[in-house]
C-alpha positions in Angstrom: 0.0 -9.8 -35.9 -2.6 -7.3 -36.7 -3.3 -4.1 -35.1 -6.5 -5.7 -33.3 -4.2 -8.0 -31.3 -4.5 -6.7 -27.6 -0.8 -6.9 -27.0 0.0 -4.9 -30.3 -2.6 -2.4 -29.3 -1.0 -2.0 -25.8 2.5 -1.5 -27.4 1.1 0.9 -29.7 -0.4 2.9 -26.9 2.7 2.7 -25.1 5.1 4.0 -27.9 2.5 6.7 -28.7 2.4 8.0 -25.1 6.3 8.2 -25.0 6.5 9.9 -28.4 3.7 12.6 -27.7 4.8 13.0 -24.0 1.4 11.9 -22.4 3.0 8.9 -20.7 2.3 8.8 -16.9 3.5 5.5 -15.7 3.7 1.8 -16.4 3.2 -1.2 -13.9 3.8 -4.7 -14.7 2.6 -7.3 -12.1 1.6 -11.0 -11.9 5.0 -12.5 -12.6 5.2 -15.9 -14.3 6.0 -18.8 -11.8 9.5 -20.0 -11.4 12.8 -18.1 -11.5 13.9 -15.1 -9.7 11.6 -12.5 -11.1 10.6 -9.3 -9.5 7.1 -9.1 -7.9 6.3 -5.9 -9.8 7.8 -3.6 -12.1 7.2 0.2 -12.1 8.5 2.5 -14.9 8.5 6.3 -15.3 9.7 8.6 -18.3 12.8 10.7 -17.4 15.2 12.9 -19.3 18.9 12.0 -19.2 21.3 14.1 -21.1 18.3 15.7 -22.7 17.1 12.4 -24.3 13.9 10.5 -23.1 14.6 7.3 -20.9 12.5 4.8 -19.1 13.6 4.7 -15.5 12.6 1.0 -14.4 12.2 -0.2 -10.9 12.3 -3.9 -10.2 10.5 -4.7 -6.9 11.9 -7.8 -5.4 10.6 -9.2 -2.0 13.8 -7.8 -0.3 15.3 -5.1 -2.5 14.5 -2.7 -5.5 16.8 -2.6 -8.3 16.5 0.5 -10.8 17.8 0.7 -14.4 17.5 3.2 -17.1 16.7 2.4 -20.6 16.8 4.7 -23.8 13.2 5.2 -25.0 14.2 3.9 -28.4 14.8 0.4 -26.7 11.6 0.6 -24.3 9.3 -0.8 -26.9 11.3 -4.0 -27.6 11.8 -4.3 -23.7 8.2 -4.1 -23.0 7.4 -6.8 -25.7 9.6 -9.1 -24.0 8.0 -8.7 -20.6 4.4 -9.1 -21.8 3.1 -12.7 -21.4 6.9 -13.9 -21.2 7.6 -12.5 -17.9 4.3 -10.9 -16.5 0.7 -11.6 -17.0 -0.7 -8.0 -16.3 0.3 -4.6 -17.4 -1.2 -1.1 -16.5 -0.3 1.8 -18.7 -1.5 5.3 -17.5 -1.4 8.3 -19.7 -3.2 11.6 -19.5 -5.6 10.5 -22.3 -6.6 6.9 -21.3 -5.5 4.1 -19.0 -4.8 0.8 -20.6 -5.0 -2.6 -18.7 -3.8 -5.8 -20.4 -4.1 -9.3 -19.1 -1.9 -12.1 -20.6 -2.8 -15.4 -19.1 -1.0 -18.5 -19.5 -4.1 -20.1 -21.0 -7.1 -18.4 -22.3 -7.9 -15.2 -24.1 -5.6 -12.1 -23.9 -7.9 -9.1 -23.0 -7.3 -5.4 -23.2 -9.6 -2.8 -21.7 -9.4 1.0 -21.4 -10.7 3.5 -19.0 -10.7 7.2 -18.7 -7.5 8.7 -17.2 -6.8 8.2 -13.5 -4.1 10.8 -13.7 -4.5 13.8 -15.8 -1.2 15.7 -15.3 2.1 14.8 -16.8 4.7 14.1 -13.8 8.0 15.6 -13.6 10.6 14.1 -16.2 13.5 15.0 -14.0 15.8 11.9 -13.5 17.0 13.1 -10.1 14.0 14.2 -8.3 14.8 16.8 -5.6 15.0 15.1 -2.3 13.0 17.3 0.0 13.1 17.5 4.0 9.4 16.3 4.4 9.4 17.7 8.1 10.5 21.1 7.0 9.4 24.5 8.5 5.8 23.7 7.2 5.6 20.9 9.7 6.9 22.8 12.7 3.5 24.1 14.1 2.1 20.6 14.5 5.5 19.1 15.6 5.7 21.9 18.4 2.0 21.2 19.3 2.7 17.3 19.6 5.9 18.3 21.8 8.2 16.8 19.3 10.2 19.9 18.8 10.6 23.2 20.6 9.5 26.6 19.2 12.7 27.0 17.2 12.2 23.6 15.4 14.9 21.7 17.4 13.9 18.1 18.5 13.5 17.5 22.1 15.9 15.1 23.4 13.2 12.8 24.7 11.4 12.8 21.4 14.4 11.8 19.2 13.2 8.2 18.8 9.5 9.5 17.9 11.0 12.0 15.3 12.9 9.3 13.6 9.9 7.0 13.6 7.8 9.9 12.0 10.4 10.4 9.3 10.7 6.6 8.8 7.0 6.1 8.4 6.6 9.0 5.9 9.5 7.7 3.8 7.7 4.3 3.6 4.2 6.0 3.1 5.9 8.1 0.2 7.0 5.0 -1.7 3.5 3.5 -1.2 2.0 6.5 -2.5 4.0 6.0 -5.8 2.9 2.3 -5.9 -0.8 3.5 -5.7 -0.5 6.2 -8.4 -1.1 9.0 -5.8 1.9 11.3 -6.2 1.1 14.3 -8.2 -2.2 12.8 -9.1 -5.5 14.1 -9.8 -7.6 11.2 -8.5 -10.9 10.6 -10.3 -14.2 8.9 -9.6 -14.7 6.4 -12.4 -12.2 8.4 -14.3 -14.3 11.5 -14.4 -14.8 13.9 -11.4 -11.6 14.7 -9.4 -12.0 14.1 -5.6 -9.9 14.0 -2.5 -8.2 10.9 -1.2 -9.7 9.6 2.1 -7.4 8.1 4.7 -8.5 6.4 7.8 -6.0 6.1 10.7 -7.4 3.6 13.2 -6.3 3.5 16.9 -4.2 6.5 16.2 -3.3 7.4 19.7 -1.8 11.1 20.1 -1.8 11.3 16.3 2.0 11.7 15.5 1.7 9.6 12.5 -1.8 10.9 11.6 -0.5 14.4 11.4 2.4 13.2 9.4 0.3 11.6 6.7 -1.9 14.7 6.5 1.1 16.8 6.2 2.8 14.6 3.5 -0.1 14.5 1.2 -1.7 17.9 1.7 1.5 20.2 2.1 4.3 18.1 0.5 2.5 16.3 -2.4 -0.2 18.8 -2.8 -2.8 16.1 -3.3 -6.1 16.8 -1.3 -6.4 14.1 1.2 -8.9 13.9 4.1 -7.5 12.1 7.1 -9.6 10.6 9.7 -8.0 9.6 13.0 -9.9 7.1 15.1 -9.1 6.8 18.9 -10.8 5.4 21.7 -9.6 7.7 24.4 -11.9 11.0 24.1 -9.2 13.3 25.7 -6.8 12.4 22.8 -9.5 13.0 20.3 -10.1 16.4 21.7 -6.6 17.3 21.8 -6.2 16.2 18.2 -9.0 18.1 16.9 -7.9 21.2 18.9 -4.3 21.1 17.3 -5.8 20.4 13.8 -7.8 23.6 14.2 -4.6 25.6 15.2 -2.6 24.4 12.1 -5.3 25.4 9.7 -6.0 21.8 8.4 -9.1 23.3 6.6 -11.2 20.2 7.7 -8.8 17.8 6.0 -7.6 16.5 9.4 -10.3 15.3 11.8 -10.2 12.9 14.9 -13.2 10.9 16.1 -13.7 8.6 19.1 -14.3 4.9 18.4 -13.1 1.3 18.2 -11.1 -0.1 15.3 -13.8 -2.6 14.7 -16.9 -0.3 15.0 -16.1 3.1 14.4 -18.1 4.8 11.6 -16.1 5.4 8.5 -16.6 7.2 5.1 -18.2 5.0 2.4 -15.0 5.5 0.3 -11.6 5.0 2.0 -8.4 4.9 0.0 -6.1 4.0 2.7 -6.8 2.2 6.1 -3.9 2.4 8.4 -3.5 0.8 11.8 -0.1 1.2 13.4 -1.1 0.7 17.1 -3.6 -2.2 17.1 -3.1 -5.0 19.5 -3.7 -8.6 18.9 -6.9 -9.2 16.9 -7.5 -5.6 16.5 -5.1 -5.7 13.6 -7.2 -8.3 11.9 -10.4 -6.0 12.5 -8.5 -3.3 10.7 -7.4 -5.6 7.7 -11.2 -6.8 7.4 -12.4 -3.4 7.4 -9.9 -2.2 4.8 -10.9 -5.2 2.5 -14.6 -4.6 3.0 -14.2 -0.8 2.1 -12.1 -1.7 -1.0 -9.2 0.3 0.2 -6.5 0.8 -2.3 -3.8 0.6 0.5 -3.9 -1.4 3.8 -1.1 -0.5 6.3 -0.9 -2.4 9.6 1.9 -2.7 12.2 0.9 -5.8 14.5 2.4 -5.6 18.0 1.2 -8.9 19.8 0.0 -12.3 18.7 -2.2 -13.9 21.2 -4.6 -15.7 18.9 -2.5 -18.1 17.2 0.0 -19.3 19.7 -2.4 -21.3 22.0 -3.4 -23.3 18.9 -0.1 -24.0 17.5 1.1 -27.6 17.8 4.7 -28.4 17.3 5.4 -30.4 14.1 7.9 -33.1 14.8 10.6 -31.6 12.5 10.5 -28.3 14.5 9.9 -29.7 17.9 13.7 -29.4 19.0 13.4 -25.8 18.2 9.9 -24.9 19.6 10.4 -26.6 22.8 12.2 -23.4 23.9 9.6 -20.8 24.9 11.3 -17.8 23.4 11.6 -19.7 20.1 7.8 -20.7 20.3 6.9 -17.1 20.8 9.0 -15.8 17.8 7.7 -18.6 15.7 4.1 -17.7 16.6 4.7 -13.9 15.5 6.1 -15.2 12.2 3.2 -17.5 11.6 0.5 -14.9 12.6 2.0 -12.3 10.5 2.7 -14.7 7.6 -0.9 -15.8 7.6 -2.0 -12.1 7.7 -0.2 -11.3 4.5 -1.6 -14.5 2.9 -5.1 -13.6 3.9 -4.7 -10.1 2.4 -3.4 -11.4 -0.8 -6.4 -13.9 -1.1 -8.5 -10.8 -1.0 -6.8 -9.3 -4.2 -3.8 -7.5 -2.8 -0.1 -7.4 -3.2 1.7 -7.3 0.1 5.2 -6.5 1.5 6.6 -6.9 5.0 9.3 -4.7 6.1 10.7 -3.8 9.6 9.2 -0.6 11.3 11.5 1.5 13.4 11.2 1.2 16.9 10.2 3.9 19.5 11.1 4.2 23.2 7.8 2.4 23.9 7.4 -0.1 21.1 10.0 -2.7 20.0 10.9 -2.8 16.4 8.3 -4.8 14.6 6.9 -5.6 11.3 4.9 -3.4 9.0 2.6 -5.1 6.6 1.7 -3.0 3.5 -0.9 -4.0 1.0 -1.8 -2.6 -2.4 -5.0 -3.8 -4.0 -4.3 -5.2 -7.6 -7.7 -6.8 -8.1 -9.6 -4.9 -10.8 -13.4 -4.7 -11.2 -15.4 -7.6 -12.6 -14.4 -8.1 -16.3 -11.3 -6.1 -16.2 -8.2 -7.5 -17.8 -6.3 -8.0 -14.6 -9.0 -10.3 -13.3 -7.5 -13.7 -14.3 -4.1 -13.0 -12.8 -5.5 -11.6 -9.8 -7.7 -14.4 -9.3 -4.7 -17.0 -9.8 -2.8 -15.2 -7.1 -5.7 -15.2 -4.6 -6.3 -18.9 -5.4 -2.5 -19.5 -4.6 -2.7 -17.6 -1.4 -5.8 -19.6 -0.3 -4.0 -22.8 -0.8 -1.0 -21.6 1.2 -3.2 -20.6 4.0 -4.6 -24.1 4.2 -1.4 -25.8 4.2 0.3 -23.6 6.8 -2.8 -23.9 9.2 -2.7 -27.7 8.8 1.1 -27.8 9.4 0.8 -25.9 12.6 -2.6 -27.3 13.7 -4.3 -23.9 13.6 -8.1 -24.4 13.7 -9.3 -21.0 13.2 -8.1 -17.3 12.5 -9.8 -14.0 12.9 -9.5 -13.4 9.2 -11.2 -16.6 8.0 -14.3 -14.4 7.1 -12.3 -13.1 4.2 -12.0 -16.6 2.8 -15.7 -17.1 3.3 -16.7 -14.0 1.6 -18.3 -12.4 4.5 -15.9 -9.6 4.9 -18.6 -7.1 3.7 -20.2 -7.2 7.2 -17.1 -5.2 8.5 -18.0 -2.2 6.5 -21.5 -1.9 8.1 -20.6 1.1 10.1 -20.2 4.0 7.4 -20.9 7.6 7.5 
């Protein structure tokens, strides 16, 4: 192969970045069909016994598997992955970003961009595990009534404190998936800017304050967080507390509904953890329309799909029981939501979200956008994944007799209307 071969160019860029210590991260996605392959592979450069290694995380649907590979063996490993195991690869260095697409049929393509991350991350193998809700979180935890002035969790707020911790742990992992930890975010690879998060239906703001704290005080990544809540008294209380903790304008609350509240033109993360029924779908549509890198929703009720569901003969003996029909409606509703989001160009993952005293344990749907701009190298693999999701949506709706879904506009290409209200 000549040096002009896209795969060889990508491998050379990878080896060079490891050798001159400009490597930031590597992401492999778009696994080949068949077999038990991970959905995604993340790799970072670490030092083990003073020698460079690639720390590789294999992301399976239900687990993560981590392995370490000596840097001298990393090039051969990566060559085996490209095309044979995965169709898409992203290499980030402090000098350039490289995107490679290796479709099963068609031209292999490689494009480069200005660097999205301009600082070399820590090479420590065992990154120090910090207590996210440390003394720097005390003022807002006290203000929200979670802890007392000495930092002790109030007995009645133990479940809430546990929920906040669990949420921030999940958000921390997602920040890594999105390339936001220790990153200098760029606009078009040029001017650094703040991240922008919109937390829709945020209630009293427990998790809104948590997200602001995690990114601004723990990760030290400038992040503007907007909490949207319909109840004006909660909006006023949130803004008053944000002023007291000296958020510096990076944490604000505004009155509005999930479907119609004005939002910034650029939103990096669209979050809705308290949305009921189709308000969850409103949030998903807005996140897709705004091109959010991350969409994070926790549905709490499922009233749209169940009245439409028929009982397929093979499942009739099970679904004749009301409680089973209710659970099936929940699974089908959230399974369809994940497929609709995938059809819009995202990778999704569902996990269980910790319960509070007010809310039963439920699912958390996280989605990270993988669709690249038109013409970029990952376009072919992303399009194939979106087409497969559309097909599965049709099959699932037909099987259960579902005629319509609140996310159907995503398939019709009309999701842009959801972004009409911007500021």
